[in-house]
C-alpha positions as CSV (number, residue, x, y, z in Angstrom):
1,M,131.9,38.0,-108.7
2,R,131.3,41.7,-108.3
3,V,132.2,42.2,-112.0
4,V,129.6,39.6,-113.1
5,K,126.9,41.3,-111.0
6,Q,127.7,44.7,-112.5
7,F,127.6,43.2,-116.0
8,R,124.2,41.6,-115.3
9,L,122.8,45.0,-114.0
10,S,124.1,46.8,-117.0
11,S,122.6,44.3,-119.3
12,W,119.3,44.6,-117.6
13,L,119.3,48.4,-117.9
14,I,120.2,48.3,-121.5
15,F,117.4,45.7,-122.2
16,W,114.7,47.9,-120.6
17,F,116.1,51.0,-122.4
18,F,115.5,49.4,-125.7
19,V,112.1,48.1,-124.7
20,I,110.9,51.5,-123.5
21,F,112.2,53.4,-126.5
22,S,111.1,50.8,-128.9
23,S,107.5,51.2,-127.5
24,Y,107.8,55.0,-127.7
25,G,109.0,54.7,-131.3
26,K,106.1,52.4,-132.2
27,A,103.7,54.9,-130.5
28,A,105.2,57.7,-132.5
29,D,105.0,55.7,-135.6
30,S,101.4,54.9,-134.8
31,L,100.5,58.6,-134.3
32,A,102.3,59.6,-137.6
33,T,100.5,56.8,-139.4
34,K,97.1,57.8,-138.1
35,Y,97.7,61.5,-138.8
36,D,98.8,60.7,-142.4
37,L,95.6,58.6,-142.8
38,F,93.5,61.5,-141.3
39,S,95.1,63.9,-143.7
40,K,94.4,61.6,-146.6
41,Y,90.7,61.3,-145.7
42,V,90.5,65.1,-145.7
43,E,92.3,65.4,-149.0
44,I,90.0,63.0,-150.8
45,G,86.8,64.3,-149.1
46,Q,86.0,61.3,-146.9
47,Y,84.9,63.6,-144.1
48,D,83.0,61.1,-142.1
49,S,86.0,58.9,-141.7
50,A,88.2,62.0,-141.2
51,Y,86.0,63.2,-138.4
52,I,86.0,59.8,-136.5
53,L,89.8,59.4,-136.8
54,G,90.4,63.1,-136.1
55,T,88.3,62.9,-132.9
56,E,90.5,60.0,-131.7
57,L,93.6,61.9,-132.6
58,R,92.4,64.9,-130.5
59,S,92.9,62.9,-127.3
60,H,96.4,61.7,-128.3
61,P,99.0,63.5,-126.1
62,G,101.4,63.7,-129.0
63,I,99.0,65.5,-131.3
64,K,100.1,68.9,-130.1
65,E,103.2,68.5,-132.2
66,Y,100.9,68.5,-135.2
67,S,98.6,71.3,-134.0
68,V,99.4,73.8,-136.7
69,W,98.3,71.3,-139.4
70,F,95.8,69.2,-137.5
71,Y,93.3,71.8,-136.2
72,P,92.7,73.6,-139.6
73,K,92.0,70.2,-141.2
74,Y,89.8,69.1,-138.3
75,T,87.9,72.4,-138.6
76,E,87.4,71.8,-142.3
77,T,86.1,68.3,-141.5
78,L,83.8,69.7,-138.9
79,L,82.3,72.2,-141.3
80,K,81.6,69.4,-143.7
81,V,79.9,67.0,-141.3
82,I,78.2,69.5,-139.0
83,G,74.9,69.0,-140.8
84,D,75.1,65.2,-140.3
85,T,72.6,64.3,-137.6
86,T,74.3,61.0,-136.9
87,F,77.1,62.7,-135.0
88,E,74.7,64.5,-132.7
89,F,76.7,67.8,-132.3
90,T,75.8,70.2,-129.6
91,P,76.7,73.9,-129.0
92,K,78.7,72.8,-126.0
93,Y,80.8,70.5,-128.1
94,I,81.4,73.2,-130.7
95,K,82.4,75.8,-128.1
96,S,84.7,73.3,-126.4
97,Y,86.4,72.3,-129.6
98,F,87.1,75.8,-130.8
99,E,88.4,76.9,-127.4
100,E,90.8,74.0,-127.7
101,A,91.8,74.9,-131.2
102,K,92.4,78.6,-130.3
103,L,94.6,77.5,-127.3
104,K,96.7,74.9,-129.2
105,D,96.9,76.6,-132.5
106,P,96.8,80.3,-131.7
107,H,98.4,81.2,-135.1
108,N,95.0,80.5,-136.7
109,S,92.8,81.7,-133.9
110,Q,91.1,84.4,-136.1
111,S,89.6,81.8,-138.4
112,Y,88.5,79.7,-135.4
113,F,86.5,82.7,-134.1
114,F,84.8,83.0,-137.4
115,Y,83.9,79.3,-137.8
116,E,82.7,79.0,-134.3
117,A,80.4,82.0,-134.8
118,F,79.3,80.7,-138.2
119,I,78.4,77.2,-136.9
120,L,76.6,78.4,-133.8
121,D,74.7,81.0,-135.8
122,K,73.7,78.8,-138.8
123,Y,73.2,75.4,-137.3
124,F,72.2,76.1,-133.7
125,K,70.5,79.5,-134.1
126,E,72.4,80.9,-131.2
127,G,71.5,84.5,-130.6
128,F,73.3,87.8,-130.8
129,A,74.8,87.6,-127.4
130,E,76.6,84.3,-128.3
131,V,77.8,85.0,-131.8
132,Y,78.5,88.8,-131.9
133,P,81.6,88.6,-129.7
134,L,83.0,85.9,-131.9
135,Y,82.3,87.7,-135.2
136,D,83.7,90.9,-133.6
137,A,86.8,89.1,-132.4
138,F,87.4,87.8,-135.9
139,M,87.1,91.2,-137.5
140,K,89.5,92.8,-135.0
141,L,92.1,90.1,-135.3
142,S,92.0,89.9,-139.1
143,G,91.6,93.6,-139.7
144,L,88.9,92.8,-142.2
145,T,85.5,94.3,-142.4
146,D,83.5,91.6,-144.1
147,E,80.1,92.8,-145.4
148,W,78.4,89.4,-144.9
149,I,79.4,89.5,-141.3
150,L,78.3,93.1,-140.9
151,R,74.9,92.3,-142.3
152,R,74.5,89.2,-140.2
153,I,75.4,91.0,-137.0
154,S,73.0,93.8,-137.9
155,D,70.1,91.4,-138.5
156,L,70.8,89.5,-135.3
157,S,71.1,92.7,-133.3
158,S,67.7,94.0,-134.6
159,L,66.0,91.1,-132.8
160,V,67.2,92.0,-129.3
161,A,67.4,95.0,-126.9
162,I,71.0,96.0,-126.4
163,K,72.0,98.0,-123.4
164,D,75.7,97.7,-123.3
165,T,77.3,101.0,-124.5
166,A,80.3,99.4,-126.1
167,T,78.2,97.1,-128.1
168,I,75.8,99.9,-129.1
169,L,78.7,102.0,-130.4
170,S,80.1,99.0,-132.3
171,L,76.7,98.4,-133.9
172,L,76.3,102.1,-134.7
173,D,79.6,101.9,-136.5
174,I,78.5,98.9,-138.5
175,Y,75.1,100.3,-139.4
176,T,76.6,103.6,-140.4
177,E,79.0,102.0,-142.8
178,L,76.3,100.0,-144.4
179,L,73.9,103.0,-144.6
180,E,76.6,105.0,-146.4
181,K,77.3,102.1,-148.8
182,Y,73.6,101.3,-149.4
183,P,71.6,104.5,-148.8
184,N,68.5,103.0,-150.5
185,E,68.3,100.2,-148.0
186,E,66.0,101.9,-145.4
187,K,66.6,99.3,-142.7
188,W,70.1,100.6,-141.8
189,G,68.6,104.0,-141.0
190,D,65.8,102.3,-139.1
191,Y,68.3,100.3,-137.1
192,I,70.2,103.4,-136.2
193,A,67.1,105.2,-135.1
194,D,66.1,102.3,-132.9
195,L,69.6,102.1,-131.4
196,A,69.7,105.8,-130.5
197,G,66.1,106.4,-129.5
198,T,66.1,110.1,-130.1
199,P,68.0,112.6,-132.3
200,E,69.8,113.9,-129.2
201,G,70.7,110.4,-128.3
202,L,72.0,109.7,-131.8
203,L,74.2,112.9,-131.6
204,Y,75.5,111.7,-128.2
205,L,76.4,108.3,-129.5
206,R,78.1,109.6,-132.6
207,R,80.3,111.9,-130.5
208,K,81.2,108.9,-128.3
209,L,82.0,106.8,-131.3
210,N,84.2,109.5,-132.7
211,I,86.2,109.4,-129.5
212,L,86.7,105.6,-129.9
213,K,87.2,105.6,-133.7
214,P,88.2,109.1,-134.8
215,E,89.4,107.7,-138.1
216,S,85.9,106.4,-139.1
217,S,84.9,108.4,-142.2
218,S,81.4,107.0,-142.1
219,N,80.8,108.3,-138.6
220,N,82.5,111.6,-139.1
221,W,80.3,112.2,-142.1
222,A,77.1,111.2,-140.2
223,L,78.2,113.3,-137.2
224,A,78.9,116.4,-139.4
225,S,75.6,115.9,-141.2
226,L,73.7,115.9,-137.9
227,L,75.5,119.1,-136.8
228,L,74.7,120.8,-140.1
229,E,71.0,120.0,-139.6
230,K,71.2,121.5,-136.1
231,E,73.1,124.5,-137.6
232,E,76.1,123.9,-135.4
233,Y,78.5,124.9,-138.2
234,N,81.6,125.5,-136.1
235,E,81.6,122.0,-134.7
236,A,80.7,120.5,-138.0
237,M,83.8,122.1,-139.5
238,I,86.0,120.0,-137.3
239,Y,84.8,116.8,-138.8
240,L,84.4,118.1,-142.3
241,A,88.0,119.5,-142.4
242,R,89.2,116.0,-141.4
243,L,87.1,114.3,-144.0
244,V,88.4,116.6,-146.7
245,S,92.0,116.2,-145.6
246,E,91.7,112.4,-145.7
247,N,89.4,112.3,-148.8
248,P,90.4,115.4,-150.9
249,D,88.5,114.1,-154.0
250,T,85.2,113.4,-152.4
251,V,82.8,116.0,-153.7
252,K,80.1,115.6,-151.0
253,Y,82.6,116.3,-148.3
254,L,83.9,119.3,-150.1
255,K,80.5,120.8,-150.7
256,A,79.5,120.3,-147.1
257,M,82.8,121.9,-145.9
258,V,82.3,124.9,-148.2
259,F,78.7,125.3,-147.0
260,S,79.8,125.2,-143.3
261,A,82.8,127.5,-144.0
262,E,80.6,130.1,-145.6
263,K,78.1,130.0,-142.6
264,T,81.0,130.6,-140.2
265,N,82.7,133.3,-142.4
266,Y,85.7,131.0,-142.8
267,D,86.5,132.4,-146.2
268,E,89.9,130.8,-146.6
269,K,88.5,127.3,-146.1
270,A,85.5,128.1,-148.4
271,L,87.8,129.3,-151.2
272,E,90.1,126.3,-150.8
273,G,87.0,124.1,-151.2
274,Y,85.7,125.9,-154.3
275,L,89.1,125.7,-156.0
276,R,89.3,122.0,-155.3
277,L,85.7,121.5,-156.6
278,I,86.6,123.3,-159.8
279,K,89.3,120.7,-160.4
280,L,86.9,117.8,-159.7
281,E,83.9,119.2,-161.5
282,P,85.1,121.9,-163.9
283,S,81.7,122.3,-165.7
284,V,79.9,123.7,-162.6
285,K,79.6,127.5,-163.1
286,E,78.6,128.2,-159.5
287,Y,82.0,127.0,-158.2
288,Y,83.8,129.7,-160.3
289,F,81.3,132.4,-159.4
290,N,81.5,131.7,-155.7
291,A,85.3,131.6,-155.8
292,A,85.3,134.9,-157.6
293,V,83.1,136.5,-154.8
294,L,85.6,135.2,-152.2
295,F,88.6,136.6,-154.2
296,E,86.9,140.0,-154.3
297,K,86.4,139.9,-150.5
298,K,90.2,139.4,-150.3
299,D,90.7,142.4,-152.5
300,N,92.2,140.1,-155.1
301,Y,90.4,141.8,-158.0
302,A,92.4,140.2,-160.8
303,A,91.5,136.7,-159.6
304,A,87.8,137.8,-159.1
305,I,87.6,139.0,-162.7
306,K,89.3,135.8,-163.9
307,Y,86.8,133.6,-162.2
308,F,83.7,135.6,-163.0
309,T,84.8,135.5,-166.6
310,K,85.4,131.7,-166.4
311,A,82.0,131.2,-164.8
312,S,80.3,132.9,-167.8
313,E,82.4,130.9,-170.3
314,V,81.5,127.6,-168.6
315,A,77.9,128.6,-168.7
316,G,78.0,129.6,-172.3
317,G,77.2,133.1,-171.4
318,W,75.9,134.1,-167.9
319,G,74.6,137.5,-167.3
320,K,75.0,137.3,-163.5
321,A,78.7,136.5,-163.7
322,I,79.3,139.3,-166.3
323,F,77.3,141.8,-164.1
324,Y,79.5,140.9,-161.1
325,S,82.7,141.4,-163.0
326,G,81.4,144.9,-163.9
327,L,80.8,145.6,-160.2
328,V,84.4,144.7,-159.5
329,Y,85.5,147.4,-162.0
330,E,83.0,150.0,-160.7
331,N,83.9,149.4,-157.1
332,S,87.6,149.7,-157.8
333,A,87.0,153.0,-159.7
334,R,84.9,154.4,-156.8
335,S,87.5,153.5,-154.1
336,C,90.6,154.4,-156.0
337,G,89.8,157.2,-158.4
338,T,89.4,161.0,-158.5
339,L,87.7,160.8,-161.8
340,G,90.8,161.2,-163.9
341,F,91.1,159.8,-167.4
342,Y,92.0,156.2,-166.3
343,D,89.4,156.3,-163.6
344,K,86.8,157.0,-166.4
345,C,88.3,154.2,-168.4
346,V,87.7,151.8,-165.6
347,Y,84.1,153.0,-165.4
348,E,83.8,152.3,-169.1
349,L,85.0,148.7,-168.6
350,A,82.3,148.3,-165.9
351,Y,79.7,149.9,-168.2
352,E,80.5,147.6,-171.1
353,K,80.1,144.6,-168.7
354,Y,76.7,145.8,-167.6
355,L,75.5,146.2,-171.2
356,N,76.8,142.7,-172.0
357,A,75.0,141.3,-169.0
358,S,71.8,143.1,-170.1
359,G,71.9,141.1,-173.3
360,Y,71.6,137.9,-171.3
361,D,69.3,139.0,-168.5
362,P,67.8,142.5,-168.9
363,E,65.6,142.0,-165.9
364,M,68.4,141.3,-163.5
365,P,67.8,143.2,-160.2
366,G,70.1,146.3,-159.9
367,L,71.5,146.0,-163.5
368,Q,69.7,149.0,-165.1
369,E,70.3,151.1,-162.0
370,R,74.0,150.5,-162.3
371,I,74.0,151.4,-166.0
372,S,72.2,154.7,-165.3
373,Q,74.4,155.5,-162.3
374,I,77.8,155.4,-164.0
375,E,76.9,156.8,-167.4
376,K,77.9,160.3,-166.2
377,Y,81.4,159.0,-165.3
378,L,82.3,157.6,-168.8
379,P,85.1,159.1,-170.9
380,D,84.0,161.0,-174.1
381,T,85.8,161.6,-177.4
382,K,87.6,164.6,-176.1
383,D,89.0,162.6,-173.2
384,F,90.5,160.0,-175.6
385,E,91.8,162.6,-178.0
386,K,93.4,164.6,-175.2
387,N,95.3,161.5,-174.0
388,G,96.4,160.6,-177.5
389,Y,93.9,157.9,-178.4
390,K,91.8,157.6,-181.5
391,P,89.0,155.1,-182.4
392,G,90.2,151.6,-182.8
393,D,93.1,152.0,-180.3
394,S,93.4,149.9,-177.1
395,V,93.9,151.7,-173.8
396,K,96.1,150.0,-171.2
397,I,94.8,151.2,-167.8
398,N,97.5,152.8,-165.8
399,G,97.8,154.0,-162.3
400,S,99.0,152.4,-159.1
401,C,95.5,151.5,-158.1
402,Y,94.8,149.7,-161.3
403,I,98.0,147.6,-161.8
404,W,95.8,144.4,-161.4
405,I,93.7,145.3,-164.5
406,E,94.8,143.3,-167.6
407,E,91.9,143.9,-169.8
408,L,92.4,146.5,-172.5
409,L,89.7,149.1,-173.3
410,K,88.8,149.4,-177.0
411,V,88.3,153.1,-178.1
412,Q,85.0,153.3,-180.0
């Protein structure tokens, strides 16, 4: 009898086991069928039907297993039907949906931030305070700086008074990037001015932004430019040196660094800048000339002569550069010589440079004075004969003080 009862109990349990799991299987099959139909609606563009069925699926407890596929498709559907007034969407509904999507499908959260911002912005005219954090979150998560978003944020922000420092700095970063990219669009400069209030306020904000984003080339350049205007060259050099280090082929950064370096007597940095500029813009005579001046300050007379000569060549003949090369020879003779034969020959080299320069620019200040000053130091025919030279010979300048001189003097 006990065996019969046990058998009946076991049979009863088995029966309900199949009933329960059969129901579960049917429910699962029903979910799968509905999801497949929803996907098909999306695929063929029947978005109204997709939205209605998708909304039903959202409340199904088993839909979370499909989250990674369901929410992107439902978002696509929402974007297609959002303008349909028959569905009576509200900002509250949109915010609620995207919070759900971000929670249940975090892998795609960055796109949900963007679409939420876009819908609230375009269809519900939500203000800056509502949509900026969403656009900002999208850019931070995606690592993308989308120009359309930057412009939209800028336009929205211009309509409100912003007092939050973090937001102000973020907007300053955006405006600065757009101003550098589109310098002819005056509104970016106007936005920046409105944001800062005063020139001192702008300098303060740019320094704060540099602390937050030291890698921002746009802000570093704007900050350096402000400091140059205020003649704070030492501080400007900090930002310019970084800009040049990270952007070695950007001419405007190099020019500004060279200018600032010269103002602070940072000759090595200035020379480094001019040599780089020569490689980038080899047809600019002033780069060679200024490099030559700096080489002479370093007592590198050979390099000074080389770059003064190159400056004249690039210019197709430049009296000033030729005159300065003559000064290098004259100054060397004055500092080194005792007016021996080779000292006189160096004066002769300087004299010939002055005469050559006079052919290009006879009115150059100081030129005629130099010519008359050194005429008395020039070698004569007896000097050449005494040292074994005749007309037509070339004299190689000797002497420990003149080992840098490569140019030969032609005996006339």
